[in-house]
N, C-alpha and C positions, 0 to 999 in steps of 0.2 A: 527515339520517337519516329514514327513513320511520317513522311511528308506527302502531301497531295496538293495539287494546284486547284484552286477554286476560281473559275472564271466568272467574275461578277464586277459590276461597277457600283454595287449597292453595299455601303459600309454596314448597314443594319444586318443584312444577310450574312456578311462576313463575320460580324461579331457573334451572331447566333451559332454559326458553324464552329468557330474557334472554341467557344465554351463547351459545346458538345464533343468536339474532337478530342479535347483535353481529357475527357473521361475515358477515352479509348486509346490514349497514347498516339493520337494522330494530330499532326500540326498542319493546318490549312495555310497555304501561301496564296495571296491574292494576285490574280492577273486581271487587269482592268480592260482587257480586250472587249470591245463592244460587239458582241456576236450578232450576226445577221439572224433575225427571227423570221422563220418561215410563217406564212399565213395559214393557220390551221385552227380548227375549233377543238383540237385534241391536245391537251396540255402535255401528255407524254411525247407526242410526236414533235412538239415544239422543242422540248428539252433534248431529245435525241438529235434532232437536226442542228441545234445550237452546238452540241458537243462535236458533231461532225465538222461544222464550220470552224470551230476553234482549233481542232486538232492540228492542222497544217502549220499554224502559228506557234502553238504551245509545245507540241511534240514531247510531252511528258504526261504521265498518268494524271488525269484531271476530272473534275466534275463541273457541271453547270446545273443551275436550278431554275426552274420556272414555276411560278405559282399563280393562282387565280382566286378570285372572290366570286362565288356563284350564288346568286340570290334567286330563290325559288319563285317569288312573285314576279320577277323580271325574266322568267324563263331561262335562268342561268346566267344572265347578263350581270356584271361585265365579263365574267369568265376569263378566257385567255387574253382579253383586251384590258385587263384590270389596270395595268400600268398607264396605258394611254387614257383610260377613263379617269383615273385618279388625277392625272395632269390636266385634263380638260375641264371636268366638272367637279372633281374633288369629292370628299365625303359629304359635303353639304348638298351636292347634286344628287348623290344616291339617296340621301334622306328625303329630298324633294320628290324624287321619283316614287318613293314609298309612302308619301303622305296619304293617310287614310287606308293603307293596306292592312288587312287583318293578318295575313300570312307574312311574317317577317323572318321566316326560317331561311337559313343560308348555310354555306359550307366554304371553308377555305381549303384549297388543295395545293399540293406541292409535288413536283416530279424532279428528281435528281437523276441526271444521266452521267454515268461514268464511262470513260473510254481510256484505253491505253494504246490506241491505234490498231489493235487487233480485234478486241471485243468491246461491245458496248452493253452496259447493264443499266437497268432502270429501277429506281426505288421511289415509292410513292407514300404520301401521307395525307390524311384528311382529318379535319376537325369540324364537327357540325355545331351550329349555334343559331343565334338570331341577330338581326340588325337592331341596334338600339334606336330609341326615339330621337336621340340627339348625341352629339360628340361628347365623349367623356374620357378624361384622362389626358395626360401630357407626355406619356412615355411611348416608346415604340415608334412605328412608322406605318405608312400605308393606311390600310383600313382598320388598324388596331383600335382607334377611338370609337368605332361604331360596331365592332364585332364582339358579341357576348357569347363565349363558348358554352355549350351545354354543361350543366352542373355548376356554373358560376353565375354570380349576380353582378359581376364586373366585366367591363370591356377589357380586351388585351391592353388597351392604352392606360387603363387604371391599375393593372397588375401585370407588369412586364415580366417579373420573375416567374409567375405562373405560366405566362405565354411561352417562355423559353423551355418549360417542362412539357407542355402538352400540345403545342402548335402543330400545324400541318407540316411546317418546315422542320421542326424538331423531330417529328416522326420519320420523315423521309431521310434526313441527314443521319439520324440515329440508325436507321436500317442500313444505310450505306456504311457507316462506321463499324457496325457489328460485322458486316461482311468483309470489309477491307482489313480490319484488324486481324482477321484469320488468314489473310493471303500471305 
């Protein structure tokens, strides 16, 4: 089994990666280094810069992942600031901001940056959907209780198994695993 370091402090992200990696014969090993996040409105730039920041400490082939929740009625907010917004106003705050909004369309996006110290590669994933009217479900983490992916009548918080198959992170990690398994 191939091994790769996943630099993350988020156990939910690690669990998703481990499940996907197992399908490709890849074992993810967690490094809880708290990377410095560059201030940028570009998710891909944040992921790449985090990988560059972690490399001197890790010095092994590794990935970092950054993701965001982009709400169209809020002009893409919270976007790359999703973790901060979740900590400060939570899902209930997002729902309050959307009270009375007709457009509840949104997207969850993920960027995985890989580096081995010589090259850096980027893998992205996106899933479109809508913001629910209220929190639903008790599984998952982050915005899962308020995000309904297209083609589903349930939030990711109500159907975590489905999330693990189709989410933004599943797509970006799967794209990385497909590439890495051939290296």
